[in-house]
C-alpha positions in Angstrom: 196.2 135.9 51.4 199.6 136.2 49.6 197.9 138.0 46.8 195.7 140.6 48.7 197.8 140.7 51.9 194.5 140.4 53.9 194.1 138.1 56.9 191.8 135.3 55.8 192.4 132.9 58.7 194.3 132.3 61.9 195.9 129.3 63.7 195.3 129.3 67.4 198.5 128.6 69.3 199.3 128.6 73.0 201.7 130.4 75.3 202.0 130.2 79.1 202.2 133.5 80.9 204.0 132.2 83.9 203.7 134.3 87.1 207.5 134.3 87.7 209.2 133.2 84.5 207.2 135.3 82.1 206.0 134.2 78.7 206.9 130.6 78.0 207.0 129.0 74.6 205.2 125.7 73.9 208.4 123.6 73.7 209.0 124.3 77.4 205.7 122.8 78.6 203.9 120.9 75.8 206.2 117.8 75.9 205.6 117.4 79.6 201.8 117.5 79.1 202.1 115.0 76.2 204.3 112.5 78.1 202.0 112.7 81.2 198.9 112.3 79.1 197.3 115.6 80.2 197.7 117.4 76.9 194.0 116.8 76.1 193.0 119.1 79.0 195.0 122.0 77.6 193.6 121.3 74.1 190.1 121.5 75.4 190.9 124.7 77.2 192.2 126.2 73.9 189.2 125.1 72.0 186.8 126.6 74.4 188.7 129.9 74.7 188.7 130.0 70.9 184.9 129.7 70.7 184.5 132.3 73.5 186.8 134.7 71.6 184.8 134.3 68.4 181.5 134.8 70.3 182.9 138.0 71.9 183.9 139.4 68.5 180.4 138.6 67.1 178.8 140.4 70.0 181.0 143.4 69.4 180.3 143.3 65.6 184.0 142.9 64.9 185.6 141.3 61.8 185.8 137.5 62.1 188.0 135.1 60.1 188.1 131.3 60.5 190.2 130.2 63.4 191.9 126.8 63.3 192.6 124.7 66.5 194.8 121.7 66.8 193.7 118.2 67.5 196.2 115.5 68.6 196.2 111.7 68.9 195.3 111.8 72.6 192.3 114.1 71.9 190.9 111.4 69.5 191.2 108.8 72.2 189.9 110.9 75.0 186.9 112.7 73.5 184.0 112.2 71.2 185.3 115.0 69.1 182.1 115.4 67.0 180.0 116.0 70.2 182.7 118.2 71.8 183.0 120.6 68.9 179.2 120.6 68.2 178.5 121.4 71.9 181.1 124.2 72.0 179.7 125.8 68.9 176.2 125.5 70.3 177.2 126.9 73.7 178.9 130.0 72.3 176.7 130.3 69.2 179.6 130.0 66.9 178.9 129.3 63.2 181.0 126.3 62.2 182.5 128.1 59.3 184.6 130.1 61.8 186.1 127.1 63.6 188.5 124.9 61.6 190.2 121.8 62.9 193.9 121.0 62.3 194.9 117.3 62.7 198.5 117.3 64.0 201.1 114.9 62.7 201.0 112.7 65.8 197.4 111.7 65.2 198.3 109.8 62.0 200.5 107.3 63.7 197.9 105.1 65.5 194.4 103.7 65.1 194.0 104.9 61.6 190.4 103.5 61.3 189.3 105.6 64.2 190.9 108.7 62.7 189.2 108.2 59.3 185.9 107.8 61.1 186.4 110.9 63.3 187.4 113.2 60.4 184.5 112.0 58.2 182.1 112.7 61.0 183.5 116.1 61.7 183.3 117.1 58.0 179.8 115.7 57.9 178.9 118.0 60.8 180.1 121.0 58.8 183.7 121.5 60.0 186.6 122.1 57.7 189.6 119.8 58.3 193.2 120.8 57.8 196.1 118.3 57.4 199.1 119.7 59.3 202.7 119.1 58.5 202.2 117.6 55.0 205.4 116.0 53.8 207.0 115.3 57.1 207.0 112.2 59.4 204.5 109.7 58.1 203.5 108.7 54.6 201.6 111.8 53.7 200.4 110.6 50.3 198.8 107.5 51.7 197.1 109.6 54.4 195.9 112.1 51.8 194.4 109.2 49.8 192.5 107.9 52.7 191.4 111.0 54.7 189.0 113.6 53.5 190.9 116.9 54.1 189.8 120.3 53.0 193.2 122.0 53.4 196.7 120.8 53.5 199.5 122.7 55.3 203.0 122.5 54.0 205.8 123.5 56.4 208.6 125.1 54.4 211.1 123.8 56.9 210.9 120.3 55.2 211.8 122.1 51.9 214.7 124.1 53.2 216.1 126.6 50.7 213.3 125.6 48.4 213.7 128.8 46.4 217.3 127.9 45.6 216.8 124.1 45.2 215.4 123.0 41.8 214.1 119.7 43.2 212.4 121.3 46.2 210.7 123.8 43.8 209.4 121.0 41.6 208.1 119.1 44.7 206.3 122.2 46.0 204.8 123.0 42.6 203.6 119.4 42.2 202.0 119.3 45.7 200.1 122.6 44.9 198.9 121.2 41.6 197.9 117.9 43.1 195.9 119.6 45.9 194.0 121.7 43.4 193.1 118.5 41.4 191.8 117.0 44.6 189.8 120.1 45.4 191.9 121.0 48.4 193.4 124.3 49.3 197.1 124.7 50.3 198.6 126.8 53.1 202.4 127.3 53.2 203.6 127.6 56.8 206.9 129.1 58.0 207.0 132.0 55.5 209.4 134.5 56.8 210.7 136.5 53.8 209.3 138.5 50.9 211.3 136.3 48.6 209.5 133.2 49.9 206.2 134.9 49.7 206.7 136.1 46.1 207.9 132.6 45.1 204.8 130.9 46.5 202.6 133.3 44.6 204.5 132.4 41.4 203.8 128.7 42.1 200.1 129.3 42.6 200.1 129.0 46.4 197.9 131.9 47.5 197.7 131.2 51.2 200.7 131.7 53.5 201.3 131.7 57.2 204.4 132.8 59.2 206.4 135.6 60.8 206.4 137.4 57.4 202.8 138.4 58.3 202.5 138.1 62.1 
């Protein structure tokens, strides 16, 4: 929360602790898994580890905030996602309010009908759905019109120097206002400076994510 400075949610990301090369960033291994078609195995591993982590915190009576996990295009083809997430929540006794699902940009590019159906079913099962990378790549407004998202995530990279650019400021302000009218929440990603944080609060964007915080 940009207003209270409290952690109100977390995005689950992956790193590879390699036995000889140390900690590897995603860009060194994710593209290989995507091109080979095996990314869905890593995604499932992350989803299960997330549910296991939430369960452990519940058992230890520790503070819990919603954790969001990423879902890609291949995941939608490979899995019955509604069954997978329901089964994981049941297995680890995780309330659905603690597991949020981020639809990555690549998922919007193909088989749109299947994507609409999958998201509708996930929301119908009680999961909150986040639209990742709003404003980049594909026609975000058309996607927003068709898909029932709860939260949209704006990457500040596509509005570079937005706090110095009058057009970028107006675009960002309009997106925030539009989301509110559609009963959606907004998270700004890539927030790295206090100036960016303060500027977002002025525009009415109260949720922020980035190295400014963690």
